[in-house]
VOLO-342549 format. One record per atom (N, C-alpha, C): residue in one letter; x, y, z. Coordinates in steps of 0.05 Angstrom, whole numbers, padded with zeros to 5 digits, always signed. Example, Ala and Ser with C-alpha at 12.3 -4.5 7.8 and 13.67 -1.06 7.14 Angstrom:
<nodes>
A+00264-00114+00156 A+00246-00090+00156 A+00264-00066+00156 S+00257-00045+00142 S+00273-00021+00143 S+00258+00001+00157 
</nodes>
This chain:
<nodes>
M-01119+01035+02305 M-01109+01007+02307 M-01123+00989+02288 I-01150+00992+02286 I-01166+00974+02269 I-01159+00978+02240 A-01157+01003+02231 A-01150+01009+02203 A-01122+00999+02197 N-01104+01003+02215 N-01076+00995+02210 N-01073+00965+02209 L-01089+00951+02226 L-01089+00921+02225 L-01095+00911+02198 G-01114+00924+02185 G-01122+00914+02158 G-01103+00922+02136 A-01086+00941+02141 A-01069+00952+02120 A-01040+00941+02120 M-01029+00938+02144 M-01000+00932+02146 M-00992+00906+02131 L-01007+00885+02134 L-01000+00860+02121 L-01004+00861+02091 L-01025+00875+02082 L-01028+00879+02053 L-01005+00895+02042 L-00997+00915+02056 L-00974+00932+02047 L-00949+00915+02045 A-00944+00899+02066 A-00919+00882+02066 A-00920+00861+02044 S-00943+00852+02037 S-00945+00831+02017 S-00938+00840+01989 G-00939+00866+01984 G-00933+00877+01958 G-00958+00880+01940 Q-00981+00873+01951 Q-01006+00875+01935 Q-01013+00904+01929 L-01004+00923+01946 L-01010+00951+01942 L-00989+00965+01925 T-00968+00951+01919 T-00946+00963+01903 T-00939+00947+01878 G-00960+00939+01865 G-00957+00926+01839 G-00945+00898+01840 G-00948+00884+01862 G-00938+00857+01865 G-00909+00855+01874 R-00896+00878+01879 R-00868+00878+01887 R-00867+00886+01917 K-00856+00869+01933 K-00854+00875+01962 K-00836+00899+01967 P-00846+00918+01981 P-00830+00942+01986 P-00812+00939+02010 V-00791+00956+02011 V-00777+00960+02036 V-00794+00979+02052 I-00803+00970+02076 I-00821+00986+02092 I-00806+01001+02113 V-00808+01027+02112 V-00792+01045+02129 V-00811+01058+02149 F-00806+01054+02175 F-00821+01067+02196 F-00807+01091+02207 D-00822+01112+02211 D-00811+01135+02226 D-00807+01126+02255 M-00785+01133+02267 M-00778+01125+02294 M-00800+01133+02314 S-00814+01156+02309 S-00834+01166+02327 S-00862+01157+02320 A-00865+01139+02301 A-00892+01130+02294 A-00906+01119+02318 H-00932+01125+02320 H-00948+01117+02343 H-00948+01087+02347 I-00953+01079+02372 I-00953+01050+02378 I-00973+01035+02362 S-00995+01047+02353 S-01014+01033+02337 S-01003+01026+02310 L-00981+01039+02301 L-00967+01031+02277 L-00943+01013+02284 A-00927+01021+02303 A-00903+01005+02310 A-00910+00977+02320 Y-00934+00974+02331 Y-00943+00948+02341 Y-00942+00926+02320 H-00945+00934+02295 H-00946+00915+02273 H-00919+00908+02261 K-00898+00920+02271 K-00871+00915+02260 K-00864+00885+02258 P-00868+00869+02279 P-00860+00841+02277 P-00874+00826+02254 A-00900+00831+02251 A-00914+00818+02229 A-00905+00828+02202 V-00899+00853+02200 V-00890+00865+02175 V-00862+00853+02167 A-00845+00849+02188 A-00818+00839+02183 A-00818+00811+02172 V-00839+00795+02177 V-00841+00768+02167 V-00843+00768+02136 E-00857+00789+02126 E-00863+00790+02097 E-00844+00807+02081 A-00833+00828+02094 A-00817+00847+02078 A-00793+00857+02095 R-00774+00869+02082 R-00751+00881+02096 R-00761+00906+02110 L-00752+00909+02135 L-00762+00931+02152 L-00739+00949+02160 E-00743+00975+02158 E-00724+00995+02167 E-00737+01015+02184 T-00722+01027+02203 T-00732+01049+02220 T-00712+01072+02218 I-00722+01095+02212 I-00705+01119+02210 I-00712+01139+02231 S-00694+01158+02235 S-00698+01179+02255 S-00723+01196+02247 H-00734+01209+02266 H-00759+01224+02262 H-00756+01245+02240 N-00774+01243+02220 N-00775+01262+02198 N-00748+01265+02183 D-00733+01243+02181 D-00707+01244+02168 D-00710+01240+02138 I-00715+01262+02124 I-00720+01261+02095 I-00695+01251+02080 D-00671+01259+02089 D-00647+01251+02075 D-00643+01221+02076 A-00648+01209+02100 A-00645+01180+02102 A-00666+01166+02085 L-00691+01177+02085 L-00712+01164+02069 L-00705+01166+02039 E-00695+01189+02030 E-00688+01192+02002 E-00665+01172+01994 R-00646+01168+02012 R-00625+01149+02007 R-00636+01121+02003 L-00655+01113+02019 L-00667+01087+02016 L-00683+01085+01990 C-00695+01107+01982 C-00710+01107+01957 C-00691+01104+01933 R-00667+01116+01935 R-00647+01113+01913 R-00636+01085+01912 E-00634+01071+01935 E-00621+01045+01936 E-00640+01022+01931 N-00666+01027+01932 N-00685+01005+01930 N-00707+01012+01910 P-00716+00992+01894 P-00736+00998+01874 P-00764+01006+01884 V-00772+00994+01907 V-00798+01000+01918 V-00795+01005+01948 V-00804+01028+01957 V-00802+01036+01985 V-00830+01046+01994 A-00838+01038+02018 A-00862+01049+02031 A-00855+01061+02058 Y-00865+01084+02063 Y-00859+01099+02087 Y-00884+01100+02105 V-00880+01092+02130 V-00902+01092+02149 V-00897+01113+02171 C-00917+01131+02174 C-00913+01153+02192 C-00940+01164+02202 D-00939+01183+02220 D-00963+01197+02229 D-00965+01223+02213 G-00990+01233+02210 G-00993+01260+02199 G-00986+01281+02220 V-01000+01279+02243 V-00993+01295+02266 V-00985+01276+02288 Y-00962+01281+02301 Y-00952+01262+02321 Y-00963+01269+02349 P-00962+01249+02367 P-00973+01253+02394 P-00961+01277+02409 M-00936+01284+02403 M-00923+01306+02417 M-00928+01333+02404 G-00943+01333+02382 G-00951+01358+02370 G-00939+01366+02344 D-00916+01354+02336 D-00905+01361+02310 D-00918+01345+02288 Y-00909+01348+02263 Y-00923+01336+02241 Y-00904+01327+02219 S-00913+01311+02201 S-00897+01301+02179 S-00893+01323+02158 P-00870+01323+02145 P-00865+01343+02123 P-00879+01333+02097 I-00904+01337+02095 I-00920+01325+02073 I-00909+01334+02046 R-00902+01360+02044 R-00892+01370+02018 R-00867+01354+02009 E-00848+01350+02027 E-00824+01335+02020 E-00829+01306+02014 L-00848+01295+02029 L-00856+01267+02024 L-00869+01264+01997 R-00885+01282+01989 R-00897+01281+01962 R-00876+01285+01940 R-00856+01301+01946 R-00834+01304+01927 R-00820+01277+01922 L-00815+01262+01944 L-00802+01236+01941 L-00821+01216+01926 R-00847+01219+01931 R-00866+01202+01917 R-00865+01207+01887 E-00864+01232+01880 E-00863+01239+01851 E-00837+01231+01838 R-00815+01234+01853 R-00789+01228+01841 R-00782+01199+01841 Y-00788+01184+01862 Y-00780+01156+01865 Y-00803+01136+01866 G-00827+01146+01866 G-00850+01128+01869 G-00854+01118+01897 L-00845+01133+01917 L-00848+01126+01945 L-00878+01122+01952 F-00884+01100+01965 F-00911+01095+01975 F-00914+01106+02003 L-00935+01121+02008 L-00939+01134+02034 L-00963+01122+02048 Y-00958+01114+02073 Y-00979+01105+02091 Y-00979+01123+02115 I-00999+01140+02117 I-01000+01161+02138 I-01023+01157+02156 D-01018+01155+02182 D-01039+01153+02202 D-01044+01181+02213 D-01067+01192+02207 D-01073+01220+02214 D-01095+01222+02236 T-01095+01203+02254 T-01116+01201+02274 T-01119+01227+02290 R-01096+01237+02299 R-01097+01260+02317 R-01104+01286+02304 A-01107+01287+02278 A-01114+01311+02264 A-01143+01312+02253 M-01157+01289+02255 M-01183+01288+02244 M-01202+01306+02259 S-01218+01321+02244 S-01239+01340+02252 S-01226+01366+02262 I-01200+01368+02263 I-01186+01392+02273 I-01174+01408+02250 F-01160+01394+02231 F-01148+01407+02208 F-01165+01403+02183 G-01162+01422+02165 G-01176+01420+02139 G-01202+01436+02140 C-01211+01444+02116 C-01235+01460+02115 C-01260+01445+02124 R-01260+01418+02121 R-01283+01402+02129 R-01274+01381+02149 G-01253+01386+02163 G-01244+01367+02184 G-01231+01342+02173 E-01221+01343+02148 E-01210+01319+02135 E-01182+01312+02146 G-01171+01329+02163 G-01145+01322+02175 G-01122+01337+02163 F-01099+01335+02176 F-01075+01350+02167 F-01065+01339+02140 A-01061+01313+02138 A-01048+01302+02114 A-01066+01305+02090 R-01092+01298+02092 R-01110+01299+02069 R-01113+01328+02059 S-01112+01347+02077 S-01115+01375+02069 S-01091+01385+02053 R-01069+01370+02053 R-01045+01378+02038 R-01044+01364+02011 Y-01066+01350+02003 Y-01067+01337+01977 Y-01089+01351+01961 P-01088+01347+01934 P-01110+01357+01917 P-01136+01341+01923 Q-01156+01348+01908 Q-01183+01336+01914 Q-01182+01306+01910 V-01168+01296+01891 V-01166+01267+01886 V-01140+01257+01898 L-01142+01237+01915 L-01118+01225+01927 L-01105+01207+01907 D-01078+01207+01906 D-01064+01190+01887 D-01063+01161+01896 E-01057+01143+01878 E-01058+01115+01883 E-01034+01105+01899 R-01014+01122+01905 R-00991+01113+01921 R-00992+01126+01949 T-01015+01133+01958 T-01018+01145+01984 T-01043+01133+01998 I-01040+01124+02022 I-01063+01116+02039 I-01062+01132+02065 I-01084+01143+02072 I-01086+01158+02097 I-01106+01143+02115 A-01096+01136+02139 A-01113+01121+02158 A-01120+01139+02181 A-01142+01132+02195 A-01150+01148+02218 A-01170+01132+02235 S-01171+01139+02260 S-01192+01129+02278 S-01216+01148+02276 L-01239+01136+02278 L-01264+01153+02279 L-01271+01160+02308 A-01256+01150+02327 A-01264+01155+02355 A-01254+01182+02365 R-01229+01189+02360 R-01218+01213+02372 R-01230+01238+02361 G-01232+01240+02335 G-01241+01265+02323 G-01271+01268+02321 F-01285+01245+02317 F-01313+01246+02312 F-01331+01233+02333 G-01319+01223+02354 G-01335+01211+02375 G-01350+01186+02366 A-01340+01172+02346 A-01353+01148+02336 A-01336+01124+02344 S-01338+01103+02328 S-01322+01079+02334 S-01313+01067+02307 G-01290+01053+02309 G-01279+01041+02285 G-01257+01058+02272 G-01249+01051+02249 G-01228+01065+02235 G-01235+01068+02205 M-01218+01083+02191 M-01223+01087+02163 M-01197+01089+02148 L-01198+01084+02122 L-01176+01087+02104 L-01184+01104+02080 M-01169+01125+02074 M-01174+01141+02050 M-01156+01130+02028 L-01168+01121+02006 L-01154+01108+01985 L-01158+01124+01959 G-01137+01122+01942 G-01139+01135+01916 G-01141+01116+01893 S-01147+01091+01898 S-01148+01071+01877 S-01171+01052+01882 A-01187+01047+01861 A-01209+01028+01863 A-01198+01000+01866 V-01174+00994+01855 V-01161+00968+01858 V-01155+00963+01887 H-01144+00983+01900 H-01137+00981+01929 H-01163+00976+01945 E-01184+00991+01939 E-01209+00987+01953 E-01218+00958+01951 A-01217+00946+01927 A-01225+00919+01923 A-01207+00900+01940 L-01181+00905+01941 L-01163+00888+01957 L-01171+00889+01986 F-01177+00913+01997 F-01184+00915+02025 F-01210+00902+02031 R-01229+00904+02013 R-01255+00892+02017 R-01253+00861+02017 C-01234+00851+02002 C-01231+00821+02000 C-01212+00810+02020 G-01190+00825+02027 G-01169+00813+02042 G-01163+00826+02069 S-01178+00847+02077 S-01172+00860+02102 S-01185+00845+02125 I-01170+00839+02146 I-01180+00824+02168 I-01203+00838+02182 P-01201+00864+02189 P-01224+00877+02202 P-01248+00879+02185 Q-01244+00882+02158 Q-01267+00882+02140 Q-01282+00856+02141 A-01267+00834+02142 A-01280+00808+02142 A-01295+00802+02168 F-01286+00813+02190 F-01298+00807+02216 F-01313+00831+02228 S-01321+00850+02212 S-01335+00873+02222 S-01363+00865+02231 T-01374+00882+02249 T-01401+00877+02259 T-01419+00901+02251 L-01444+00900+02259 L-01462+00922+02253 L-01452+00948+02266 P-01457+00971+02254 P-01447+00996+02265 P-01462+01003+02291 D-01448+01018+02309 D-01459+01028+02334 D-01475+01052+02328 L-01502+01051+02332 L-01520+01073+02325 L-01514+01098+02341 A-01507+01095+02366 A-01500+01119+02382 A-01475+01133+02371 A-01456+01116+02363 A-01431+01128+02352 A-01437+01142+02325 I-01455+01131+02309 I-01462+01143+02284 I-01474+01171+02289 G-01492+01173+02309 G-01504+01198+02316 G-01484+01219+02325 A-01464+01210+02341 A-01443+01228+02350 A-01426+01237+02327 A-01420+01219+02308 A-01404+01227+02285 A-01419+01246+02267 L-01445+01242+02263 L-01460+01261+02247 L-01461+01289+02259 F-01465+01290+02285 F-01465+01316+02298 F-01438+01330+02296 T-01417+01315+02301 T-01390+01327+02299 T-01384+01336+02271 S-01392+01321+02251 S-01387+01329+02224 S-01402+01354+02216 L-01425+01359+02229 L-01440+01384+02223 L-01423+01409+02230 Q-01407+01406+02250 Q-01391+01429+02259 Q-01371+01438+02237 N-01364+01419+02219 N-01345+01426+02198 N-01360+01435+02173 L-01386+01435+02173 L-01401+01442+02149 L-01417+01468+02151 V-01421+01477+02176 V-01437+01501+02179 V-01419+01525+02186 S-01430+01549+02182 S-01414+01573+02184 S-01419+01589+02210 S-01439+01581+02226 S-01444+01596+02250 S-01457+01578+02271 K-01458+01588+02296 K-01471+01573+02317 K-01501+01570+02312 T-01513+01590+02300 T-01542+01589+02294 T-01547+01567+02274 D-01530+01566+02253 D-01533+01545+02233 D-01529+01517+02245 L-01510+01515+02264 L-01505+01489+02277 L-01529+01481+02293 C-01542+01499+02308 C-01565+01493+02323 C-01588+01484+02305 N-01592+01498+02283 N-01614+01490+02265 N-01609+01463+02252 A-01584+01458+02244 A-01577+01432+02232 A-01580+01410+02253 S-01572+01415+02278 S-01574+01395+02299 S-01603+01389+02304 S-01620+01409+02304 S-01649+01404+02309 S-01661+01387+02287 S-01653+01393+02262 S-01663+01377+02240 S-01654+01348+02242 L-01628+01344+02250 L-01618+01317+02253 L-01633+01302+02274 T-01638+01316+02297 T-01652+01303+02319 T-01680+01295+02311 A-01694+01313+02297 A-01721+01308+02288 A-01722+01284+02269 S-01703+01282+02251 S-01702+01260+02232 S-01697+01234+02247 S-01680+01234+02267 S-01674+01210+02281 S-01697+01199+02298 Q-01717+01217+02304 Q-01739+01209+02321 Q-01763+01200+02304 Q-01761+01201+02278 Q-01782+01191+02261 Q-01784+01161+02262 P-01808+01150+02263 P-01810+01120+02265 P-01799+01108+02240 S-01786+01086+02243 S-01774+01072+02220 S-01796+01057+02205 K-01791+01055+02179 K-01811+01040+02162 K-01806+01010+02165 A-01827+00996+02171 A-01825+00967+02174 A-01835+00953+02149 I-01824+00931+02142 I-01833+00915+02120 I-01847+00891+02131 H-01873+00888+02124 H-01889+00866+02134 H-01892+00844+02113 F-01889+00820+02121 F-01892+00797+02103 F-01917+00782+02110 R-01934+00776+02091 R-01959+00762+02097 R-01956+00733+02086 S-01961+00714+02103 S-01957+00687+02094 S-01981+00679+02076 E-01975+00660+02058 E-01996+00651+02040 E-02015+00633+02056 Q-02041+00636+02051 Q-02061+00619+02064 Q-02064+00593+02049 
</nodes>
């Protein structure tokens, strides 16, 4: 929800699509954390909703409109998933912009727990795709994240994203949980996991270095 809050209005404004407002197409089965933003999106851009995973309908909209953005889940709450290969084909042919919320796949899919959608892309993410996710479900942390393929987009989010502007200090307990969960995607055996966990615990118990200031006499 937090990551999507920061992205939906920027997407509707056209700032992520070269200054041209896109027709924003929602998958009918998109999670409530995405669909919740439809009213705000509709104020800025034309809004369409298509049947679940209806690639033919999406391609028709791509042919009829110069700029189209598709909003969907990577893995849906009921267990099915987006046809990433077909969506990437539309991106390559029509310049379709993809906004994929892959919250339910984080830490489960991919060699390093990067999720279902990100694991279907090459090492470098392209500038017409954004993958969003919650850090709570997969990693036991708090907050959200956006995977971006463009430094320009990163600058836009840092300057104009509402959650970025009102963020607070990170939750240290959540950071510890996220670090431990991420270890499970990096080690090859239970023994390695135990050793890595012990090292992490020992490091966290080291006294922090304090900086002391001495006033002038």
